[in-house]
Residue, then its C-alpha position, 0 to 999 in steps of 0.5 A: m278631757a281625760a280618759f282611761y281604760i281599765y282592763l278587767l280579768s273576770d270569769s263573770d258573764f257580762e250582766n253579772l260583771a255590770n251588776t258587780f260594778r254597780s254594787i262597787l259604785n253603789c249606783n242605780i240600774t239607770n242613769q240620770t242623764k236624759g237620753q242615756t237612762e238605759q245602761l244596756r246599749y248597743g253600738q257597732n263601734f263597741g262590739g255590740k252590747y255594752y253598758l254605759i254607767e254614769v256616776c260622779s260625773v264620770e261615764f263608764k262603758i263596760i265593753k267586751n274585749a272582742g270583735e270590733a272592740f278587741d284590744e290585742d295588746y290586752s288580749q288576756y282581759g275579757y272586758y274593759l271599762l272606758c272611763n271618760e270624765l263628763e265634767t272637766i275636773k283637775g286631772t290629779y283628782f280624776t286620775g286618783f278616782i280611777a286608781y280608787i276604782s281600780e283598787l275597789l275592783r281588786l278588792k272584789g277579786i277583779q284583777n285589772a290594768v289601767r291605761e291612760l288614753 
């Protein structure tokens, strides 16, 4: 399955960034998948606190670019989204969806850079 990073330049704190992202996606504050309903989570491999938001068969993890999860090549970005498709869909559709999310973020004033895994 395909995956992307979207690196985010934002002055917002972690919670406000998550709220802005939910607003962009027009999604709830909980997920529908059993066992993953809570969006605010904790994981050492993601540097501590992170958000997991599911929408349109895509899983978005909002991660602080720090600590264990620090990406030196994108050190100027304070956060990033790890985007994974939950259902196998035609690659060009998923790539287009990620480009669309990137543009919506830009329209909300969040500059970003996209990198495919």
